[in-house]
N, C-alpha and C positions, 0 to 999 in steps of 0.2 A: 793883590788881596791884603787886607789888614791882618794883624796877628789874631785879632778876635775872630775874623771870618775863617782863618785857617784852622784854629782850634775848634771852632764850632762845627766845621765840616767833618772833622775827624771823629766827632762823637755824636753828631746829629741823629743818626739812626738809633743810637742807644737811648737818647733823650725821648725821641718819638715813641719808641717801644714802651718805655717806662710810663709815659703819660697815657698812651692809648690802652695800656693794661689797667691803669688806675681808674680811668673814666669810661663809663659805659657808653656815653653819648659821643659820637664822632664829631659833630659840630662843636660841642663843648670842649672836647680834647684839642681841637684846632685852636680854639680861643685861648686855652691855657698854654698851649705851646707858644703862641705869639706873645703872651704876657711874659712867659719865661725868657724868651729870647730878648725881649725889650729890656727886662730887668737886668739880665746878664750883661747886655751891652752897656747899660747905664752904670752898672757897678763894677765893670771890668777893671778899672784902675785900682779898686780896693783889693783885688786878688794879688797877694804878695808873691806867691809861688805859682807860676803859670802851669807847672807840671801837674798841679792838682785841679786843672780846669774841669775835667770830666766830673769828678766827684762834687765839685763846687756847683756846677750848673744843674746837676741832677738834684742836689739838695734844694736849689731854688725851685725846680719843678715839683719836688715833693711838697714844699710849702704851699705852692700855688694850688696843688691838688687838695691839700688839707683845707685851705681857705674855701675852695669850691664846695666841698662837702659841708663845711660849717654854714655857708650861705644857704645851701640847699636844705639842710636840716631845719633851719629856722621856720620854714613853711611846711614842714613834714611833707615834702614833695615825693609821694609814693607813686611811682610810675608802674603801670601794668606791664610794660615791656621789661622793665628791670626785674619785676617779680617773677615773670614767667620764663625769661630767657637766661637768667643768671642764677648760679647757685647761691650767691650772696648779694645783699643789697646794703645801701648805705644808710646809716643813722647818725645821730649827733655824737654817738660814742664810737664811730668807726663802722666796721662791717658786722652785720648780724645775719643769722640764718633766716631764710625766707619764712619758715613756718611761724616765727615770732610775729611777723607782720600779719599773716593770715589769721592767726589765733586772736590777735588783738582786734582786727576788723570784725571777726565773728562775735567777739564779746561786747561790742558796742550796741547801743540801743538801735532800734530800727530806723529812727529819724537820723541819727548820726551816721549809721551805715549807708543809708540812702544818699545823703548829701556828699559824703566822701566818695562813694562809688560814682556818682554823676560827675563830680568836679575833677577828681584826681585820676580815676580809672577810665571812665568813658570819655573824659576830656571836654565836656560841655562848658561853655562860658557861664558866668553868673547870670547874664541876661537870658541865655537859653534855658537855664535851670528854672528861672523865675517863670518863663512862659510854660515850660513843661509841667510845673507843679502848680501853676496859677496862683503864685504868691508874689508879694512885692520883692523887689531886688534887695531892699534893706533887710528883709527877713532871711533871704538867702545868705547875705553876708553875716548876719547874726548867727545863723545855724552853722555856717562853716567855721566861724570863730569858736563856737562851743564844741563842735565835733573835733577840731584840731586839738584843743586843750584836753578833751577826754581821751583822745588817741594817745597823746603824749603821756598822760598820767598812767594809762594802762600798759603802754608799750614798754616802759622801763620800770616795772614794779619792783618792790623790794626783794621779792623772791628770786629775781634774776641774780642778785648778788649775795644770796644767802650763803652759798658755798664760799664765796670770797670772804664774807664777813666772818665766818667761822674760823678760817685760817688767819685772818688779820687780827684776831683777838690776842695773838701772841705778843704783840707790841701795843702800847697805849694808843687810844683813839686820838688823843691830843698830845702835842709836844709837851713834855714836862718842862716846868719852869727851870731856867738855868741862869747862872752868872759866870762871866769870864773875867778873871782878874790877872793883870800882868804882875809877875813876880820879879823881884830884884835879885834874880839868881841867873847864873849862866845856864843856857839850854843844854840838856844832856844829849849825848849821842844815843841812837837807838837803831835796832835792827827791825826794819819795816818790811814784812814779808807778805802783806796783803796785796791782792790783785787790784790795781789802781782803778778807783771808781766803783768797785763792786765789793770791797771789804773782806772777802773771804781769802784765807791763806790756801794756796793751791798745793795742799799736802793730803795724802791719803787719810781718810777718816774725818776730815773737817766738814762741819755743817755750820750754817749761819742764816739768820733771818734779819732783815733790815727794812726800814721804811722811810718814806719821804713825807715831810710835813710842810705844808704851804703856809706862808706868812703874809699878812699878820694874823690870819684866823687860827693858825697853829694846828689845823686839822690834818689828820693823816690822809694821804692820797694813795700813792702806789705802795705796795707791800711785796717784798721779794723773799723767796725761799731758795737757798742755794746749798748744794751738796757735792762733794767730790766723790765720784762713783768708781774710779779706777784709774789705772795707768793708760796712757795713750801715746801714740807716736804719729807725727805728721811730717812728711818730707824728710824722714830720717832723724828728726829731733824728738826726743822723748819728753813727755810732760804728763799731765793728768787731765782727765775728762771731768767737767763740772756741769751739772744741770742747774738751770735757773728757771723758776716759775715766778712771773710777775703778775700779781693780782691787781686788778683795776689799773692797768699800766697807763703811763702818760702817753699822749698821742704819738710821740716820736718812738715809743717802744712797742706799739701795737703790732700784732701779726694777724693771722687769719681769725683767731679767736680774740675778740677785743676785751673779753672779761679776764682771761688768763693767757698771757703771752709766755710761751715756753722756748727757751734757748739752750743751746749746748756750747760750751767753750772747751778749747784745749789750751792749757796755760802751762808755763814752765817757770820754776823757781830755782835759781842757782844761788851760790854764795854771794853774788854781787848784784843780780838783777832779777826782776819779776816781770813777765810779759805774756801777752796773749799770742797764741800761735794760730788759732782758728776760731771761727764763730759760725753757727748754723741755726736756722729757724725755718718754719714753714711759712711761705708767702704765696698766695694764689694757688694753694693746693700743691705747691712744689717745694721740696726741701732745698733751701738756698745754703750753700756752703762757701765760706770765704776763708782763705788762709793768708799768712804773711807774705806769700809770693804773689798775691793778687793786686798789689800796688794800690791804685786809687780806690779800688773797691773795698780795701781793708784798712789801709793806714789811717785815713782821716777819722775813722770811727774807733779803731781798736789799737792802732800802733802808737808807740811813744819812743822818743829818743832816736839818736842817729842809727840809721839802718834797722829800726825797730828793735833796738837792744833792750828796751823796756825801762821801767823806772828803777832807780838805784835802791838797793835794799839797805845799805849802810848810810844812815842819814846823820848829818851834822851841819852846823851853820857854816855856810861858805861865804856869806857876804854879798851874794848876787841879788838878794832882795832885802831891803832895809825897811823896817817898820817902826814908825813913831806914832803911837796911838792909831788914829784912823788914816794917817797919811803913809803911803807906801811908795818907795823909790826902787826902781828895778834897773838892772844892767841891760845893755843892748846886746842880747845874745839869745840863741834859741833854747827851747826846753827849760824854761825858767821854773824850777821847783826847788824851794830852799826852806830851811828852818829859820824862823824870824823871831823866836823868843820863847820864854818859858811862862806858862800860865796855869793858874788854878781854875779848874772847871768844876762848879757845883751844879749837879743835875740829878733830879729824881731823889733828892735827899742824900746823895753820895758826893764825896769830894775826890777829885783826881788831880794829881800832879802831872802836867802835860807839857809837851812842846807843840808849837803851832807851825805846821808846814803849809806854805802858800804855793799855789799853782797858778801861774799867770798866763792865761790864754794858751795853754798847751793842748787842752781838750777842744776848745772852740774859740775863735776870735771873739773878743768881747766878754769872755767868761773868766772869772777869778774864783778860786775856792780857798777856804780855810779848813785845815784838817788837824784836829787836836788829838795827838797820840800819847798814850801813857808809856811807861818804861818797858812794857812788854811789846811795844810797837803796834798796839791795837787801837783802833779808832774809838774815841769817846764821843766826838761830835764832829760832823762835817757840815759846812755852810757854803752856799753858793751865792755869788754876787754877779749881776749883769751890768755891763757898761751901759750908761744912760741911753745910748742909741742902739743897743743890741736888738737885732731883728725888728727894727722900727717899721720896716715895710710891711711886716706881718701884723704887728700889734698896733700900728698907726699912731702910737704915742711914745714919748720918752718914758723910761722907767720911773723917773722922779714924779711923773704924772700918774702912772699906773699904780704905783705903790708909794704914795707921798709920805706915809708915816714910817716906812721901813728904814732900817739903819743904812747909812752910806759910808763908803770909804773912797779915797782917791788914790789912783795909781799913776804916778808921773803927771799929776794934775787932772787926770780924767776921772769923772765921777762914776762910781759903781754902786748899784742898789741891791740890797739883800733880797733874795727871792725865796729860797726854801732851804731846809735843813734835812740831814739824815742822821739816824741813830741805829745801832744794831742791838741784838739781844745780848751781846757781850756785856753791856752795862746794866742789865737787869739783875 
């Protein structure tokens, strides 16, 4: 057996359970599994650390499932089997409760309700509907088109997100204008105590709100509320418990409630490092809990550093990452996170003296971030860049094609394209 076959056999049951849980249709699940295995086989050589095979192939399966639901949502494929046999059904925004679907159907006109019932629920073909209603097939197609649009318009009304919008007013709807200017000064050292990627300091009494802004539109998408609620201990290691509410979460962050994703973290801050110890959320009606001892189920998403030691708190320029304008040169070593210079950031009418900390593909292969920290070690601005071919199988294009007007940088000659930014209420 090849190395790929050996590794696949070791985790095949887990992959199958994952896909069959995500997809309601057994034939569709089998198709997605075959697509997953084929993609994994074709991309196997790109997996640098084969010990991460399980997490890697499950991430492929997750993307395949997400693609499946996107394709399905485009036709508003409402199946009576899914509505009656499952507590949740799929929509273009993830999973939603069934009564939303039924309420929407009931609110349609009699003509729209009739055509959707015949085509989607009773399963008649367009030709059969034409015969039953004694109308031309062209009229059937026209009525279906109108009914689909009316369903979509009513199915996701503004009122669904009213609560989300009320909470999201705490940060601006659009990214404030900003400028970043390189300073001819030595970068300062700083104590950075924030939880990597989530911006909150894991200390008692801390609260934080932050948001994601898509570019080039600069519109706010996901909005997060975080709070440290008390002390906690996991596997004999003491830390703090943090709650996180993610309003209008990105696809990768969605849980059972696609409007508000709720998570709990346990994190530890020491004099030298800050790290995640555990994460939990509700999925499929079941509370999922992952700790630093869970290996591939935890490390790829939440771990950082050798043996999950976490990110360093005491930051200073090491010379592992060298930046010259938009050109970045990096050392050949793991866990590349380094101070690359001192910058003045003007944002929202305020001016900040900052250092720029760059993270080179430690979170995800093909992803680079810039994080501008002030002398208090707090984030003023966080920016994400995707390698030109990042997730190309999913998005079907290079990022220079998807976002042709967005800023670009190069890392060891590879092109990376700016995708989105994050700011917190610390700068308000």
